[in-house]
DOGU-941531 format. One line per field, with one value per residue: x, y, z of N, C-alpha, C, O in turn; residue in three letters; residue number from 1. Coordinates in pm, 1 decimal. Example, Ala and Ser with C-alpha at 12.3 -4.5 7.8 and 13.67 -1.06 7.14 Angstrom:
REM DOGU-941531
n_px 1319.0 | 1285.0;
n_py -569.0 | -225.0;
n_pz 780.0 | 708.0;
ca_px 1230.0 | 1367.0;
ca_py -450.0 | -106.0;
ca_pz 780.0 | 714.0;
c_px 1320.0 | 1290.0;
c_py -330.0 | 3.0;
c_pz 780.0 | 787.0;
o_px 1423.6 | 1340.9;
o_py -331.9 | 113.8;
o_pz 846.5 | 803.9;
res ALA | SER;
n 1 | 2;
END
This chain:
REM DOGU-941531
n_px -12616.5 | -12641.9 | -12752.2 | -12749.6 | -12790.6 | -12758.4 | -12781.5 | -12733.3 | -12795.3 | -13020.6 | -13280.8 | -13243.3 | -13271.2 | -13064.1 | -13055.4 | -12927.5 | -12881.0 | -12753.0 | -12740.6 | -12604.2 | -12615.0 | -12535.9 | -12412.1 | -12566.6 | -12875.5 | -13129.0 | -13340.4 | -13261.6 | -13300.6 | -13591.8 | -13574.9 | -13414.9 | -13588.1 | -13786.2 | -13661.3 | -13594.7 | -13856.3 | -13957.3 | -13777.8 | -13800.0 | -14068.0 | -14070.4 | -13904.8 | -14076.2 | -14100.4 | -14238.4 | -14488.4 | -14480.1 | -14204.4 | -14085.8 | -14182.4 | -14057.8 | -13784.0 | -13793.3 | -13833.8 | -13598.3 | -13386.7 | -13445.3 | -13386.5 | -13105.7 | -13000.3 | -13066.3 | -12903.3 | -12644.8 | -12654.9 | -12701.6 | -12498.2 | -12245.2 | -12168.0 | -12099.4 | -11985.4 | -12110.0 | -12355.0 | -12418.8 | -12678.7 | -12752.8 | -12938.3 | -13031.7 | -13142.6 | -13150.0 | -13165.5 | -13323.9 | -13355.2 | -13388.4 | -13209.6 | -13082.8 | -12807.4 | -12613.7 | -12375.0 | -12127.4 | -11893.8 | -11772.0 | -11610.0 | -11515.2 | -11751.6 | -11828.7 | -12132.7 | -12405.3 | -12702.7 | -12896.6 | -13119.8 | -13280.5 | -13307.9 | -13644.0 | -13719.0 | -13558.4 | -13489.2 | -13349.7 | -13185.5 | -13321.5 | -13309.6 | -13130.2 | -13221.7 | -13471.9 | -13394.7 | -13267.9 | -13502.4 | -13666.9 | -13501.3 | -13369.9 | -13107.1 | -12829.8 | -12529.6 | -12217.3 | -11939.5 | -11623.1 | -11597.0 | -11440.6 | -11325.7 | -11273.3 | -11504.6 | -11819.3 | -12025.3 | -12326.9 | -12527.1 | -12842.8 | -13086.2 | -13391.3 | -13601.9 | -13733.7 | -14065.2 | -14129.9 | -14333.5 | -14390.5 | -14177.2 | -13994.0 | -14022.5 | -13932.9 | -13767.0 | -13869.4 | -13792.1 | -13777.1 | -13597.9 | -13528.7 | -13599.9;
n_py -6838.8 | -6535.5 | -6329.8 | -6020.7 | -5799.0 | -5468.2 | -5213.6 | -4866.5 | -4611.4 | -4471.9 | -4472.5 | -4600.4 | -4892.4 | -5154.1 | -5415.9 | -5684.4 | -5928.9 | -6214.7 | -6411.9 | -6688.8 | -6805.4 | -7078.5 | -7211.2 | -7050.7 | -7016.2 | -6984.9 | -6989.8 | -6845.5 | -6554.2 | -6558.8 | -6704.6 | -6527.3 | -6302.2 | -6413.2 | -6464.4 | -6201.9 | -6097.9 | -6267.0 | -6214.1 | -5927.1 | -5904.6 | -6065.6 | -5887.7 | -5679.4 | -5467.7 | -5211.6 | -5307.4 | -5182.5 | -5105.5 | -5365.3 | -5465.3 | -5291.2 | -5345.4 | -5616.1 | -5630.4 | -5482.7 | -5652.8 | -5886.5 | -5780.4 | -5710.3 | -5956.7 | -6118.0 | -5990.9 | -6067.2 | -6335.9 | -6373.3 | -6237.1 | -6291.2 | -6560.2 | -6647.5 | -6854.4 | -6832.8 | -6621.6 | -6366.6 | -6239.9 | -5964.0 | -5805.2 | -5525.7 | -5326.5 | -5022.0 | -4732.8 | -4495.0 | -4628.2 | -4909.3 | -5163.1 | -5353.5 | -5571.5 | -5716.1 | -5948.8 | -6088.3 | -6316.3 | -6307.5 | -6167.1 | -5802.3 | -5566.0 | -5257.0 | -5096.0 | -4942.6 | -4737.9 | -4742.8 | -4665.5 | -4936.5 | -5025.4 | -5002.6 | -5256.0 | -5435.9 | -5733.5 | -5747.0 | -5534.5 | -5338.5 | -5352.2 | -5208.1 | -4954.1 | -4970.7 | -5028.9 | -4789.2 | -4628.2 | -4709.6 | -4713.8 | -4505.4 | -4437.0 | -4592.5 | -4800.0 | -4917.7 | -5138.6 | -5280.6 | -5609.1 | -5794.0 | -6017.2 | -5970.9 | -5956.6 | -5802.6 | -5580.6 | -5467.8 | -5226.1 | -5109.2 | -4884.2 | -4804.9 | -4561.0 | -4579.4 | -4503.7 | -4267.5 | -4303.5 | -4572.9 | -4713.1 | -5000.4 | -5123.0 | -5312.6 | -5604.7 | -5942.6 | -6267.4 | -6474.2 | -6647.1 | -6595.6 | -6847.7;
n_pz -5198.1 | -5023.3 | -4743.4 | -4610.5 | -4314.0 | -4241.4 | -4079.1 | -4151.5 | -4045.1 | -3800.7 | -3920.6 | -4164.7 | -4351.8 | -4434.4 | -4676.0 | -4832.9 | -5081.0 | -5278.1 | -5561.0 | -5737.0 | -6067.9 | -6216.7 | -6517.7 | -6703.2 | -6893.3 | -7139.6 | -6965.8 | -6737.0 | -6706.4 | -6644.3 | -6406.7 | -6259.8 | -6243.1 | -6093.1 | -5849.2 | -5759.7 | -5737.6 | -5530.8 | -5324.4 | -5292.2 | -5217.4 | -4981.5 | -4833.2 | -4801.5 | -4993.1 | -5204.9 | -5446.0 | -5705.7 | -5719.4 | -5703.8 | -5949.1 | -6135.6 | -6091.0 | -6153.4 | -6421.3 | -6494.9 | -6409.3 | -6576.0 | -6826.8 | -6798.8 | -6728.0 | -6945.6 | -7135.0 | -7030.3 | -7049.8 | -7336.2 | -7471.0 | -7352.1 | -7297.6 | -7048.6 | -6787.9 | -6552.0 | -6389.1 | -6168.9 | -5952.6 | -5775.1 | -5507.1 | -5352.1 | -5084.1 | -4963.6 | -4764.4 | -4948.0 | -5183.1 | -5412.5 | -5543.0 | -5820.0 | -5935.6 | -6198.2 | -6272.5 | -6493.2 | -6613.5 | -6844.8 | -7125.0 | -7054.3 | -7155.6 | -7316.5 | -7250.8 | -7411.2 | -7406.7 | -7676.4 | -7921.9 | -8107.9 | -8442.8 | -8598.1 | -8695.0 | -8575.7 | -8392.9 | -8134.7 | -7897.1 | -7736.9 | -7456.8 | -7274.5 | -7318.3 | -7199.5 | -6941.0 | -6883.9 | -6901.2 | -6676.3 | -6457.4 | -6196.0 | -6196.8 | -6360.4 | -6386.6 | -6519.5 | -6473.0 | -6490.9 | -6371.4 | -6108.4 | -6200.5 | -6470.5 | -6612.8 | -6667.0 | -6472.1 | -6402.6 | -6263.8 | -6146.3 | -6022.8 | -5843.8 | -5703.0 | -5368.7 | -5246.1 | -5005.7 | -4832.5 | -4853.9 | -4762.5 | -4655.8 | -4323.3 | -4165.9 | -4209.2 | -4280.1 | -4133.2 | -4308.5 | -4573.4 | -4929.2 | -5177.8;
ca_px -12691.2 | -12611.6 | -12824.0 | -12701.0 | -12871.9 | -12647.1 | -12844.6 | -12627.4 | -12840.4 | -13161.1 | -13397.0 | -13217.8 | -13242.2 | -12993.2 | -13062.9 | -12858.1 | -12860.8 | -12709.5 | -12756.0 | -12514.1 | -12667.3 | -12429.6 | -12441.0 | -12690.8 | -12941.6 | -13240.3 | -13429.7 | -13197.1 | -13376.7 | -13710.2 | -13530.8 | -13373.1 | -13704.8 | -13851.6 | -13562.6 | -13624.4 | -14003.1 | -13971.4 | -13695.6 | -13852.4 | -14203.7 | -14021.0 | -13858.4 | -14190.7 | -14083.7 | -14365.7 | -14509.0 | -14427.0 | -14055.7 | -14059.8 | -14210.2 | -13962.3 | -13662.3 | -13799.4 | -13797.6 | -13454.6 | -13307.1 | -13468.3 | -13307.4 | -12971.8 | -12970.9 | -13071.9 | -12783.1 | -12542.6 | -12679.3 | -12698.0 | -12375.5 | -12104.6 | -12145.5 | -12032.6 | -12027.4 | -12192.4 | -12408.1 | -12464.0 | -12760.1 | -12755.3 | -13041.0 | -13001.9 | -13251.8 | -13091.8 | -13212.3 | -13426.8 | -13366.8 | -13356.1 | -13114.5 | -13007.8 | -12681.6 | -12595.2 | -12234.9 | -12092.7 | -11758.9 | -11740.6 | -11498.6 | -11577.9 | -11791.7 | -11887.3 | -12265.8 | -12478.5 | -12847.6 | -12926.2 | -13246.4 | -13260.7 | -13395.1 | -13785.8 | -13742.9 | -13463.3 | -13527.9 | -13281.7 | -13134.9 | -13391.9 | -13296.6 | -13078.0 | -13309.6 | -13580.6 | -13335.5 | -13258.7 | -13629.1 | -13721.7 | -13407.6 | -13334.5 | -12980.8 | -12759.5 | -12391.5 | -12147.9 | -11807.7 | -11554.7 | -11592.0 | -11301.1 | -11284.7 | -11274.9 | -11650.8 | -11913.7 | -12121.6 | -12435.5 | -12609.9 | -12953.1 | -13159.1 | -13516.1 | -13627.5 | -13846.4 | -14141.4 | -14106.9 | -14450.3 | -14390.3 | -14051.1 | -14023.9 | -13988.2 | -13876.0 | -13768.3 | -13918.2 | -13671.0 | -13776.5 | -13514.0 | -13585.5 | -13554.5;
ca_py -6706.6 | -6465.1 | -6216.7 | -5939.6 | -5690.1 | -5394.3 | -5080.5 | -4762.0 | -4514.1 | -4538.1 | -4472.0 | -4667.0 | -5034.5 | -5210.0 | -5553.0 | -5733.4 | -6071.8 | -6234.6 | -6560.6 | -6725.2 | -6886.3 | -7156.6 | -7252.4 | -6976.7 | -7050.7 | -6900.1 | -6990.8 | -6761.9 | -6433.7 | -6588.5 | -6745.3 | -6405.6 | -6221.7 | -6474.4 | -6438.0 | -6062.9 | -6087.2 | -6338.5 | -6149.6 | -5801.1 | -5939.1 | -6097.1 | -5771.1 | -5581.2 | -5361.0 | -5189.4 | -5384.4 | -5112.1 | -5119.9 | -5504.8 | -5485.0 | -5228.7 | -5420.5 | -5749.4 | -5594.1 | -5445.1 | -5773.2 | -5952.3 | -5728.7 | -5717.8 | -6112.3 | -6156.4 | -5942.8 | -6142.3 | -6475.4 | -6371.3 | -6176.6 | -6320.6 | -6689.7 | -6652.1 | -6976.4 | -6805.7 | -6487.7 | -6332.8 | -6135.1 | -5915.2 | -5725.6 | -5427.0 | -5219.9 | -4930.1 | -4592.7 | -4452.9 | -4682.1 | -5058.8 | -5184.8 | -5494.3 | -5581.6 | -5845.3 | -5957.2 | -6201.5 | -6371.7 | -6291.0 | -6039.5 | -5684.9 | -5491.8 | -5132.8 | -5103.3 | -4816.7 | -4750.3 | -4682.5 | -4719.9 | -5012.9 | -5012.0 | -5055.4 | -5408.1 | -5517.4 | -5814.8 | -5734.9 | -5394.3 | -5238.9 | -5375.8 | -5103.8 | -4840.1 | -5000.4 | -5012.9 | -4648.2 | -4558.1 | -4759.8 | -4690.6 | -4364.1 | -4449.4 | -4724.0 | -4778.5 | -5055.5 | -5136.4 | -5416.2 | -5684.3 | -5835.8 | -6133.3 | -5912.3 | -5959.7 | -5684.0 | -5571.8 | -5358.1 | -5194.2 | -5015.4 | -4856.3 | -4729.0 | -4505.7 | -4622.9 | -4395.8 | -4248.6 | -4358.0 | -4717.6 | -4776.8 | -5116.8 | -5080.0 | -5435.9 | -5733.1 | -6072.2 | -6362.0 | -6581.6 | -6637.6 | -6646.4 | -6983.5;
ca_pz -5174.1 | -4882.5 | -4709.0 | -4491.3 | -4257.4 | -4179.8 | -4065.8 | -4145.1 | -3953.8 | -3727.0 | -4004.9 | -4304.7 | -4340.2 | -4562.9 | -4687.3 | -4960.7 | -5107.9 | -5401.3 | -5608.5 | -5843.8 | -6163.1 | -6285.1 | -6639.0 | -6743.2 | -7012.0 | -7182.0 | -6840.6 | -6625.5 | -6695.7 | -6568.7 | -6275.3 | -6191.6 | -6208.3 | -5975.4 | -5733.8 | -5734.0 | -5689.8 | -5404.7 | -5232.7 | -5252.1 | -5145.9 | -4848.8 | -4768.6 | -4794.7 | -5072.6 | -5275.3 | -5560.9 | -5820.5 | -5710.9 | -5745.2 | -6099.0 | -6207.4 | -6087.9 | -6225.4 | -6573.3 | -6530.6 | -6391.4 | -6682.7 | -6933.0 | -6770.4 | -6728.0 | -7084.6 | -7196.3 | -6982.5 | -7110.0 | -7474.0 | -7522.8 | -7296.2 | -7290.9 | -6915.1 | -6718.8 | -6438.9 | -6379.7 | -6037.1 | -5937.1 | -5640.1 | -5478.5 | -5231.4 | -5048.1 | -4880.8 | -4768.0 | -5037.9 | -5323.8 | -5431.7 | -5681.4 | -5866.4 | -6013.8 | -6263.5 | -6301.7 | -6567.5 | -6615.1 | -6995.6 | -7148.4 | -7032.1 | -7270.6 | -7282.0 | -7291.3 | -7437.3 | -7435.5 | -7804.9 | -7981.1 | -8213.4 | -8562.7 | -8568.2 | -8736.2 | -8510.0 | -8293.0 | -8026.4 | -7880.2 | -7648.2 | -7317.4 | -7210.2 | -7333.6 | -7104.1 | -6813.9 | -6865.0 | -6885.1 | -6562.9 | -6351.7 | -6166.8 | -6245.1 | -6390.0 | -6430.4 | -6558.7 | -6454.2 | -6504.9 | -6253.5 | -6060.0 | -6288.7 | -6602.4 | -6688.5 | -6657.6 | -6369.7 | -6434.5 | -6143.6 | -6173.1 | -5906.0 | -5851.9 | -5575.6 | -5272.4 | -5215.7 | -4865.2 | -4759.3 | -4864.1 | -4732.9 | -4560.1 | -4189.5 | -4080.8 | -4286.3 | -4224.7 | -4128.7 | -4425.9 | -4685.9 | -5045.5 | -5220.7;
c_px -12672.7 | -12704.0 | -12759.8 | -12794.5 | -12768.9 | -12702.1 | -12726.6 | -12670.0 | -12977.7 | -13250.7 | -13364.4 | -13184.3 | -13170.8 | -12995.6 | -12995.3 | -12846.2 | -12816.9 | -12730.2 | -12674.8 | -12592.7 | -12552.8 | -12475.6 | -12569.8 | -12730.3 | -13066.0 | -13356.3 | -13377.8 | -13277.2 | -13501.7 | -13668.3 | -13486.6 | -13484.9 | -13785.5 | -13781.8 | -13593.9 | -13749.0 | -14013.8 | -13904.5 | -13762.9 | -13995.3 | -14160.4 | -13981.1 | -13952.4 | -14169.9 | -14216.5 | -14362.2 | -14466.0 | -14273.5 | -14011.5 | -14078.3 | -14097.8 | -13823.7 | -13670.8 | -13768.0 | -13649.7 | -13368.3 | -13322.6 | -13372.1 | -13158.3 | -12911.2 | -12975.8 | -12938.8 | -12663.7 | -12535.1 | -12640.8 | -12562.2 | -12246.8 | -12082.3 | -12069.1 | -12075.8 | -12109.0 | -12237.4 | -12467.1 | -12558.8 | -12764.8 | -12866.9 | -12999.8 | -13103.0 | -13183.7 | -13139.0 | -13344.4 | -13438.6 | -13347.0 | -13284.6 | -13088.0 | -12885.8 | -12673.5 | -12445.8 | -12217.5 | -11938.1 | -11690.1 | -11650.2 | -11599.0 | -11621.1 | -11847.1 | -12027.1 | -12322.7 | -12620.5 | -12882.8 | -13045.2 | -13212.7 | -13338.7 | -13530.8 | -13802.4 | -13642.4 | -13523.5 | -13468.2 | -13250.7 | -13209.1 | -13371.3 | -13234.6 | -13157.5 | -13428.7 | -13519.9 | -13320.8 | -13386.9 | -13686.9 | -13637.1 | -13388.6 | -13193.3 | -12927.0 | -12621.3 | -12350.9 | -12010.8 | -11745.9 | -11556.5 | -11450.5 | -11246.9 | -11270.1 | -11409.1 | -11707.3 | -12011.5 | -12202.3 | -12512.7 | -12708.6 | -13026.1 | -13302.0 | -13537.9 | -13736.9 | -13931.4 | -14133.0 | -14221.1 | -14470.2 | -14258.8 | -14077.3 | -13959.3 | -13914.5 | -13885.0 | -13818.5 | -13787.6 | -13666.7 | -13676.9 | -13569.8 | -13528.8 | -13459.8;
c_py -6669.3 | -6354.7 | -6140.3 | -5839.4 | -5602.4 | -5249.4 | -4970.5 | -4652.0 | -4565.2 | -4546.7 | -4553.3 | -4811.3 | -5077.4 | -5360.6 | -5568.8 | -5882.5 | -6089.5 | -6392.5 | -6570.0 | -6816.3 | -6966.3 | -7205.4 | -7180.1 | -7012.8 | -6953.9 | -6888.9 | -6893.0 | -6640.5 | -6450.0 | -6627.7 | -6616.3 | -6315.2 | -6296.0 | -6458.7 | -6291.4 | -6041.8 | -6146.0 | -6245.2 | -6012.1 | -5811.1 | -5967.9 | -5981.9 | -5655.0 | -5461.4 | -5330.7 | -5269.5 | -5320.0 | -5115.8 | -5256.4 | -5520.9 | -5408.2 | -5312.4 | -5564.9 | -5730.5 | -5556.9 | -5571.3 | -5875.8 | -5914.6 | -5743.6 | -5862.1 | -6161.2 | -6117.8 | -6028.7 | -6285.7 | -6470.4 | -6333.7 | -6224.4 | -6470.9 | -6713.0 | -6786.8 | -6958.8 | -6636.7 | -6478.1 | -6225.8 | -6092.6 | -5816.0 | -5644.0 | -5335.8 | -5140.2 | -4792.6 | -4569.9 | -4522.1 | -4844.5 | -5068.3 | -5330.1 | -5478.3 | -5713.1 | -5838.1 | -6082.5 | -6212.6 | -6355.2 | -6183.8 | -5912.1 | -5625.5 | -5367.5 | -5123.3 | -4951.1 | -4830.7 | -4679.7 | -4753.0 | -4813.2 | -4974.3 | -5066.7 | -5203.6 | -5493.8 | -5609.1 | -5799.6 | -5567.7 | -5299.4 | -5245.9 | -5265.4 | -4975.3 | -4845.3 | -4973.8 | -4858.3 | -4574.8 | -4587.3 | -4717.8 | -4543.8 | -4336.6 | -4585.8 | -4689.1 | -4916.3 | -5027.5 | -5282.1 | -5475.6 | -5736.0 | -5937.7 | -6085.0 | -5912.3 | -5812.3 | -5690.0 | -5458.4 | -5341.1 | -5081.6 | -5003.0 | -4793.6 | -4675.4 | -4569.6 | -4502.0 | -4396.6 | -4329.9 | -4518.1 | -4783.2 | -4892.4 | -5091.1 | -5189.1 | -5547.3 | -5860.5 | -6165.6 | -6470.5 | -6557.6 | -6675.4 | -6776.1 | -6954.2;
c_pz -5017.1 | -4871.0 | -4595.2 | -4446.7 | -4200.4 | -4184.7 | -4073.3 | -4056.3 | -3890.2 | -3817.9 | -4146.3 | -4259.4 | -4453.3 | -4556.5 | -4823.5 | -4957.5 | -5251.0 | -5430.8 | -5731.8 | -5933.0 | -6246.3 | -6411.5 | -6699.3 | -6883.8 | -7041.0 | -7049.6 | -6735.7 | -6614.2 | -6611.4 | -6427.5 | -6187.6 | -6150.2 | -6098.5 | -5841.2 | -5689.0 | -5675.3 | -5558.5 | -5285.0 | -5181.3 | -5180.2 | -4995.3 | -4762.9 | -4742.5 | -4884.6 | -5152.4 | -5403.4 | -5681.5 | -5820.6 | -5759.4 | -5889.7 | -6188.4 | -6210.3 | -6140.8 | -6377.2 | -6603.0 | -6507.5 | -6512.1 | -6797.4 | -6903.4 | -6777.0 | -6860.5 | -7156.5 | -7166.8 | -7040.8 | -7266.2 | -7527.9 | -7474.3 | -7292.2 | -7162.1 | -6863.0 | -6594.5 | -6448.1 | -6227.6 | -6031.9 | -5801.2 | -5625.5 | -5356.7 | -5198.1 | -4940.0 | -4889.7 | -4851.4 | -5164.7 | -5304.5 | -5558.4 | -5703.3 | -5939.6 | -6075.2 | -6300.7 | -6379.9 | -6563.9 | -6755.7 | -7005.8 | -7112.8 | -7166.5 | -7222.5 | -7351.6 | -7301.0 | -7458.5 | -7546.9 | -7852.1 | -8096.2 | -8330.1 | -8543.9 | -8594.3 | -8673.1 | -8404.0 | -8149.6 | -8014.8 | -7804.5 | -7510.2 | -7237.6 | -7200.5 | -7223.5 | -6965.9 | -6784.0 | -6837.5 | -6733.4 | -6437.5 | -6322.7 | -6207.0 | -6273.4 | -6429.7 | -6461.9 | -6518.1 | -6481.3 | -6370.9 | -6225.2 | -6140.3 | -6440.5 | -6689.3 | -6654.0 | -6550.9 | -6405.0 | -6316.4 | -6183.2 | -6042.0 | -5936.0 | -5710.3 | -5501.7 | -5240.3 | -5055.9 | -4777.0 | -4763.8 | -4836.2 | -4637.0 | -4428.6 | -4118.4 | -4174.8 | -4221.8 | -4215.5 | -4236.2 | -4535.7 | -4808.8 | -5093.1 | -5345.4;
o_px -12683.8 | -12736.4 | -12721.0 | -12875.2 | -12692.2 | -12674.8 | -12628.1 | -12582.1 | -13033.4 | -13321.4 | -13453.4 | -13106.7 | -13208.2 | -12951.9 | -13003.5 | -12811.2 | -12835.7 | -12735.1 | -12672.1 | -12642.9 | -12488.8 | -12591.9 | -12665.7 | -12650.5 | -13092.8 | -13439.4 | -13455.8 | -13326.7 | -13523.8 | -13731.3 | -13516.2 | -13483.6 | -13848.8 | -13844.0 | -13618.9 | -13758.9 | -14075.4 | -13960.9 | -13779.4 | -14028.5 | -14207.4 | -14012.7 | -13921.5 | -14222.2 | -14299.2 | -14257.3 | -14414.0 | -14218.7 | -13919.2 | -13995.8 | -14055.0 | -13764.6 | -13568.7 | -13691.6 | -13589.2 | -13278.1 | -13225.7 | -13295.5 | -13089.1 | -12798.6 | -12892.9 | -12875.2 | -12587.4 | -12430.3 | -12561.4 | -12515.6 | -12144.8 | -11964.5 | -11977.0 | -12187.7 | -12167.6 | -12169.5 | -12543.2 | -12535.9 | -12779.8 | -12893.7 | -12936.0 | -13150.4 | -13162.6 | -13153.7 | -13452.6 | -13520.1 | -13300.2 | -13298.4 | -13073.9 | -12863.6 | -12717.9 | -12397.3 | -12281.9 | -11867.8 | -11572.4 | -11615.6 | -11720.6 | -11552.1 | -11903.5 | -12044.6 | -12295.2 | -12662.9 | -12902.8 | -13070.6 | -13126.6 | -13431.6 | -13542.8 | -13883.5 | -13633.5 | -13607.2 | -13534.3 | -13283.4 | -13170.1 | -13410.6 | -13290.2 | -13161.7 | -13473.2 | -13581.1 | -13355.9 | -13389.2 | -13747.3 | -13691.1 | -13390.7 | -13160.8 | -12973.4 | -12589.3 | -12421.7 | -11963.8 | -11815.8 | -11525.0 | -11358.0 | -11124.6 | -11255.1 | -11418.0 | -11633.5 | -12078.5 | -12146.6 | -12565.3 | -12671.9 | -13029.1 | -13323.9 | -13497.4 | -13832.2 | -13872.6 | -14129.7 | -14199.9 | -14549.7 | -14232.0 | -14165.6 | -13847.3 | -13841.9 | -13993.8 | -13802.0 | -13688.6 | -13570.0 | -13675.0 | -13648.4 | -13418.5 | -13405.3;
o_py -6743.5 | -6288.5 | -6198.7 | -5792.1 | -5649.1 | -5173.8 | -4987.8 | -4596.7 | -4671.2 | -4646.4 | -4567.6 | -4847.6 | -5043.6 | -5425.5 | -5484.2 | -5949.0 | -6002.1 | -6479.3 | -6481.7 | -6912.7 | -6910.0 | -7245.8 | -7246.0 | -7035.5 | -6858.0 | -6798.8 | -6860.6 | -6621.0 | -6372.0 | -6579.5 | -6603.2 | -6257.6 | -6228.6 | -6442.0 | -6274.3 | -5975.3 | -6084.0 | -6211.6 | -5985.3 | -5729.9 | -5903.9 | -5972.9 | -5554.7 | -5355.3 | -5421.1 | -5296.9 | -5391.6 | -5130.0 | -5269.9 | -5586.6 | -5454.9 | -5340.3 | -5627.6 | -5802.1 | -5588.3 | -5592.8 | -5943.5 | -5993.6 | -5792.7 | -5886.1 | -6245.7 | -6197.7 | -6062.9 | -6341.6 | -6550.6 | -6395.2 | -6205.1 | -6505.3 | -6794.6 | -6831.0 | -7052.1 | -6548.6 | -6560.6 | -6123.0 | -6176.1 | -5744.1 | -5697.9 | -5265.7 | -5192.8 | -4735.7 | -4620.9 | -4485.2 | -4896.1 | -4995.8 | -5411.8 | -5374.8 | -5812.9 | -5737.4 | -6181.6 | -6124.0 | -6384.7 | -6115.8 | -5910.5 | -5629.5 | -5358.1 | -5137.0 | -4860.7 | -4926.5 | -4558.9 | -4871.6 | -4779.3 | -4894.4 | -5170.7 | -5271.1 | -5612.2 | -5560.9 | -5837.7 | -5487.6 | -5182.7 | -5152.9 | -5232.1 | -4903.3 | -4744.3 | -4906.7 | -4809.0 | -4475.6 | -4497.8 | -4691.0 | -4463.0 | -4225.0 | -4684.7 | -4585.8 | -5014.9 | -4913.9 | -5382.9 | -5412.3 | -5723.0 | -5947.6 | -6171.5 | -5876.6 | -5720.9 | -5792.0 | -5353.5 | -5440.5 | -4979.2 | -5095.5 | -4737.3 | -4737.1 | -4614.2 | -4398.8 | -4499.7 | -4400.6 | -4578.7 | -4894.8 | -4887.2 | -5040.1 | -5164.1 | -5584.8 | -5872.7 | -6140.4 | -6545.0 | -6446.3 | -6769.9 | -6812.9 | -7047.2;
o_pz -4919.4 | -4969.6 | -4494.0 | -4526.7 | -4116.2 | -4277.9 | -4001.5 | -3990.2 | -3918.8 | -3802.9 | -4230.1 | -4171.0 | -4565.6 | -4461.4 | -4912.5 | -4860.0 | -5335.7 | -5343.7 | -5817.5 | -5875.3 | -6335.1 | -6412.1 | -6739.4 | -6974.8 | -6968.6 | -7038.9 | -6646.2 | -6503.2 | -6518.7 | -6333.4 | -6068.8 | -6041.4 | -6017.2 | -5736.3 | -5569.7 | -5572.2 | -5471.8 | -5180.9 | -5062.3 | -5093.9 | -4901.2 | -4644.2 | -4678.2 | -4850.7 | -5164.4 | -5461.7 | -5767.1 | -5929.9 | -5839.7 | -5953.3 | -6294.0 | -6314.6 | -6169.1 | -6442.0 | -6705.5 | -6588.5 | -6546.4 | -6852.6 | -6992.6 | -6820.5 | -6894.3 | -7225.3 | -7257.1 | -7073.1 | -7315.3 | -7623.8 | -7540.5 | -7282.6 | -7164.1 | -6888.8 | -6539.6 | -6501.0 | -6177.0 | -6095.6 | -5712.0 | -5721.8 | -5266.3 | -5287.5 | -4830.8 | -4997.9 | -4822.3 | -5249.2 | -5203.0 | -5656.9 | -5612.3 | -6002.5 | -6018.5 | -6352.3 | -6345.7 | -6515.1 | -6776.4 | -6909.2 | -7132.0 | -7268.4 | -7113.4 | -7472.7 | -7222.2 | -7523.1 | -7534.2 | -7830.5 | -8177.3 | -8317.7 | -8479.1 | -8530.9 | -8705.7 | -8327.8 | -8053.0 | -8102.4 | -7801.4 | -7439.7 | -7132.9 | -7100.8 | -7169.1 | -6882.8 | -6676.8 | -6764.7 | -6674.2 | -6330.1 | -6415.6 | -6247.4 | -6216.7 | -6488.4 | -6441.5 | -6524.0 | -6491.2 | -6270.1 | -6305.4 | -6150.4 | -6526.8 | -6806.8 | -6617.3 | -6534.5 | -6437.2 | -6266.4 | -6240.9 | -5960.8 | -6043.3 | -5611.7 | -5565.8 | -5207.8 | -4988.7 | -4678.5 | -4691.9 | -4880.5 | -4551.3 | -4424.7 | -4022.3 | -4218.5 | -4100.4 | -4284.1 | -4251.6 | -4588.3 | -4815.2 | -5052.8 | -5404.8;
res MET | THR | THR | THR | HIS | ALA | PRO | ARG | THR | GLU | ASP | GLU | ILE | VAL | LEU | SER | THR | SER | ARG | LYS | PHE | SER | GLU | PRO | SER | ASP | CYS | THR | PRO | GLY | GLU | ALA | ARG | ALA | TYR | VAL | ARG | ILE | THR | LEU | THR | ASP | TRP | GLY | ALA | PRO | ALA | ALA | VAL | SER | ARG | ASP | LEU | GLN | LEU | ILE | VAL | SER | GLU | LEU | THR | THR | ASN | ALA | VAL | THR | TYR | THR | ARG | SER | PRO | GLN | VAL | GLU | VAL | SER | ILE | THR | LEU | ALA | GLY | ARG | GLU | ALA | SER | VAL | SER | VAL | SER | ASP | CYS | GLY | PRO | HIS | ARG | HIS | LEU | THR | ALA | GLU | LEU | ALA | ALA | PRO | ASP | ALA | GLU | HIS | GLY | ARG | GLY | LEU | VAL | LEU | VAL | GLU | ALA | PHE | ALA | SER | TRP | TRP | GLU | GLN | ARG | GLU | SER | ASP | ASP | GLY | GLY | THR | THR | VAL | VAL | ALA | ALA | VAL | PRO | LEU | PRO | ASP | HIS | GLU | ARG | PRO | SER | CYS | PRO | SER | THR | ARG | ARG | PRO | ALA;
n 1 | 2 | 3 | 4 | 5 | 6 | 7 | 8 | 9 | 10 | 11 | 12 | 13 | 14 | 15 | 16 | 17 | 18 | 19 | 20 | 21 | 22 | 23 | 24 | 25 | 26 | 27 | 28 | 29 | 30 | 31 | 32 | 33 | 34 | 35 | 36 | 37 | 38 | 39 | 40 | 41 | 42 | 43 | 44 | 45 | 46 | 47 | 48 | 49 | 50 | 51 | 52 | 53 | 54 | 55 | 56 | 57 | 58 | 59 | 60 | 61 | 62 | 63 | 64 | 65 | 66 | 67 | 68 | 69 | 70 | 71 | 72 | 73 | 74 | 75 | 76 | 77 | 78 | 79 | 80 | 81 | 82 | 83 | 84 | 85 | 86 | 87 | 88 | 89 | 90 | 91 | 92 | 93 | 94 | 95 | 96 | 97 | 98 | 99 | 100 | 101 | 102 | 103 | 104 | 105 | 106 | 107 | 108 | 109 | 110 | 111 | 112 | 113 | 114 | 115 | 116 | 117 | 118 | 119 | 120 | 121 | 122 | 123 | 124 | 125 | 126 | 127 | 128 | 129 | 130 | 131 | 132 | 133 | 134 | 135 | 136 | 137 | 138 | 139 | 140 | 141 | 142 | 143 | 144 | 145 | 146 | 147 | 148 | 149 | 150 | 151 | 152 | 153 | 154 | 155;
END
């Protein structure tokens, strides 16, 4: 796990960290949610932003675990300027993702619809290793933007 602090302007704090989950399993989405919650709490992000990104990372991580059989999933969290974002990368074969409504009786197929509903924007791209990276962001309210990160590192 790495954490970087690189201010771009006087009033913009940039924080970024990532964690690799080796041998992802059904437990990985919960571990990713906890990682996002602990990190954003440590950084002083608003609770609503943390809740939204926890839901988003859970959906994206579930997709990576369920559909790619990737030997590793990487979750990145970034807080920059007026938004917070998460990205989930896998090593599985690249796939084109679309947010489409599932049939009412379908057990799966709503994750990206939720991501689209909660994120201000999201995108996908082929990762360097041929897998898929999905990034989603939510806005930070001006009056609740973190002003100074703590020095504690997430576990």
